[in-house]
C-alpha atoms as one frame of an Amber mdcrd trajectory, in Angstrom:
protein
   7.190 -41.025  13.620   8.012 -39.992  10.006   4.699 -41.494   8.948   2.913
 -38.880  11.056   4.384 -36.019   9.036   3.222 -37.470   5.719   0.111 -39.304
   6.820  -2.298 -39.047   3.859  -5.166 -39.460   6.295  -4.261 -36.084   7.782
  -4.514 -34.456   4.352  -7.947 -35.996   3.863  -8.931 -34.959   7.379  -8.197
 -31.256   6.827  -9.150 -31.216   3.130 -12.443 -29.332   3.706 -10.637 -26.534
   5.541  -7.780 -26.440   3.029 -10.158 -26.190   0.074 -12.194 -23.512   1.828
  -9.002 -21.558   2.579  -7.871 -21.677  -1.054 -11.276 -20.541  -2.259 -11.402
 -17.763   0.345  -7.945 -16.474  -0.592  -8.889 -16.453  -4.264 -12.128 -14.658
  -3.425 -10.344 -12.027  -1.333  -7.866 -11.171  -4.082 -10.567 -11.223  -6.733
 -12.955  -9.011  -4.746 -10.157  -6.652  -3.716  -8.962  -6.282  -7.304 -12.483
  -5.536  -8.543 -13.270  -3.073  -5.738  -9.897  -1.375  -6.267 -11.147  -0.233
  -9.659 -14.108   1.583  -8.124 -13.296   5.087  -6.809 -14.099   6.386  -3.337
 -14.282   9.922  -1.999 -11.568   9.316   0.627  -8.330   7.404   0.867  -8.182
   4.413   3.152  -6.246   6.405   5.742  -8.651   9.351   5.586 -11.660   7.039
   5.923 -10.143   5.336   8.948  -9.289   8.679  10.534 -12.825   9.921  10.013
 -14.289   6.792  11.619 -11.915   6.939  14.574 -12.394  10.657  15.207 -16.176
  10.359  14.939 -16.076   7.741  17.702 -13.725   9.783  19.865 -10.723   7.505
  19.322  -8.356  10.406  18.679  -5.425   8.651  20.370  -5.217   5.915  17.731
  -2.477   6.612  15.191  -2.538   5.512  11.562   0.635   4.390   9.793   1.504
   3.157   6.320   3.402  -0.140   6.153   4.964  -1.967   3.192   3.267  -5.047
   1.803  -0.143  -6.039   0.491  -3.237  -6.958   2.492  -1.235  -7.074   5.718
  -3.363  -4.381   7.349  -3.870  -4.727  11.091  -4.592  -2.907  14.325  -2.027
  -3.067  17.113  -3.927  -2.762  20.419  -0.772  -2.402  22.501   0.674   0.506
  20.500  -2.783   1.917  19.642  -1.724   2.072  16.007  -3.695   1.171  12.906
  -1.257  -0.011  10.218  -2.432   0.082   6.621  -0.704  -1.463   3.615   0.400
   0.489   0.579  -2.646  -0.471  -1.444  -4.975   0.807   1.272  -3.370   3.770
   3.042  -3.245   6.286   0.199  -5.676   4.798  -2.309  -9.104   6.257  -3.077
 -10.995   3.080  -3.825 -13.869   1.111  -2.339 -11.451  -1.714  -1.557  -9.156
   0.634   0.357 -11.865   2.265   2.455 -13.454  -1.113   3.161 -10.260  -2.661
   4.496  -9.332   0.507   6.406 -12.793   0.690   7.957 -12.527  -2.946   9.063
  -9.265  -2.243  10.883 -10.775   0.907  12.364 -13.571  -1.358  13.604 -10.978
  -3.265  15.651  -9.733   0.009  17.125 -13.303   0.874  18.110 -13.739  -2.542
  19.717 -10.638  -1.849  21.765 -11.618   1.711  22.671 -15.134   0.691  23.656
 -14.005  -2.240  25.794 -15.367  -5.130  23.743 -15.145  -8.250  25.986 -14.351
 -10.548  23.065 -11.628  -8.186  21.856 -10.108  -8.182  25.347 -10.180 -11.984
  25.478  -8.624 -12.209  22.018  -5.815  -9.834  22.957  -5.138 -11.818  26.128
  -5.096 -15.108  24.200  -2.593 -14.028  21.536   0.449 -15.123  23.542  -1.064
 -18.502  24.376  -2.016 -19.049  20.745   1.487 -18.228  19.510   3.019 -20.661
  21.967   0.481 -23.375  21.315   0.711 -23.247  17.509   4.412 -24.103  17.504
   5.334 -25.621  20.843   2.202 -27.747  21.050   3.159 -29.788  17.984   6.716
 -30.387  19.168   5.607 -31.416  22.640   3.066 -33.741  21.026   5.732 -35.318
  18.797   8.187 -35.716  21.680   5.473 -37.414  23.683   4.806 -39.814  20.807
   8.497 -40.495  20.267   9.105 -41.278  23.922   5.820 -43.150  24.265   4.763
 -40.721  26.980   1.068 -40.192  26.464   0.718 -37.569  29.217   3.353 -35.451
  27.439   1.592 -35.929  24.111  -1.686 -34.859  25.705   0.099 -31.786  27.053
   1.035 -30.921  23.472  -2.601 -31.246  22.475  -3.613 -29.026  25.383  -1.093
 -26.392  24.269  -2.421 -26.493  20.707  -5.943 -26.146  22.107  -4.922 -22.590
  23.026  -4.628 -21.838  19.317  -8.080 -23.287  18.692  -9.509 -21.185  21.517
  -7.946 -18.071  19.996  -9.438 -18.872  16.588 -12.884 -19.442  18.080 -12.755
 -16.063  19.825 -11.149 -14.298  16.879 -13.842 -15.287  14.387 -16.716 -13.294
  15.973 -14.298 -10.423  16.641 -13.470 -10.226  12.939 -17.108 -10.470  11.897
 -18.072  -7.737  14.355 -15.290  -5.484  13.033 -16.653  -5.892   9.499 -20.200
  -5.156  10.659 -18.966  -2.022  12.403 -17.101  -1.011   9.269 -20.148  -1.380
   7.046 -22.311   0.628   9.429 -19.744   3.408   9.817 -19.080   3.734   6.103
 -22.763   4.275   5.395 -23.596   6.190   8.569 -20.796   8.714   8.075 -21.490
   9.091   4.366 -18.074   7.772   3.346 -19.574   5.282   0.895 -23.001   5.658
  -0.744 -25.388   2.786  -0.127 -25.379   2.021  -3.847 -21.616   1.352  -3.726
 -21.673  -0.887  -0.652 -21.976  -4.207  -2.558 -18.338  -3.871  -3.634 -17.241
  -3.193  -0.055 -19.384  -6.041   1.253 -17.814  -8.393  -1.275 -14.310  -7.629
   0.017 -15.189  -7.870   3.703 -17.340 -10.975   3.312 -14.573 -12.718   1.386
 -12.086 -11.821   4.115 -14.447 -13.276   6.724 -14.312 -16.647   4.978 -10.527
 -16.770   5.457 -11.111 -16.638   9.214 -13.777 -19.325   8.971 -11.303 -21.526
   7.095  -8.555 -20.885   9.647 -10.861 -21.728  12.520 -12.063 -24.911  10.843
  -8.518 -26.044  10.090  -7.361 -25.504  13.668 -10.350 -27.482  15.001  -9.780
 -30.345  12.552  -6.072 -30.416  13.367  -6.781 -30.600  17.087  -9.244 -33.435
  16.543  -6.711 -35.220  14.377  -4.032 -34.976  17.062  -6.449 -36.374  19.617
  -7.699 -39.179  17.356  -4.134 -40.081  16.435  -3.156 -40.363  20.084  -6.257
 -42.308  21.048  -5.854 -44.607  18.070  -2.241 -45.410  18.824   1.143 -44.547
  17.396   1.966 -44.239  13.688   3.310 -47.811  13.775  -0.184 -49.047  14.596
  -1.722 -47.451  11.514
């Protein structure tokens, strides 16, 4: 069993996703830093409020939260939470990130089917990401393949969430870009900086989705191929 934790084959298996994730994270921080130096007419919070009000989503609140790039929309509380570097900053980076999160609020308000599925799958994904691995390992340790397959099935919930989440994130960015230009928040000439931030962020979701798929396939191939003692 210890060999499973440190199996170099696993590192090779997920290497494409890991490398993509590192590049995407570097690109996000680089693009955000560059776009943060370019001024915008509104703060991130004001831009989000304008987008929400223009779409009739007056019930969505906007709050400032500590941290960096931990912006998110809470569909249960109907609250858009913006980090310190976004909420009160007048930069293209700030309005781009805020508009993306406002895009999620619009998806929710307008009844986006994929958004609804994603929200419903959050609980399953949280359970599957942690419990699935432990059930899988217990199944291996006790030589109970059905239990190990149950662990894989639980982890598959995380993969399903990632597959649904990816188009939801891309759609939120597309909505953000359209709203920023359509409402005159960002001139068309300044959109490349915003696009750079949002496109870089999209690659982090691509990397996360790829890693979850590769991990699931690894679990399955490991089980089909036998225990760690057989390798």
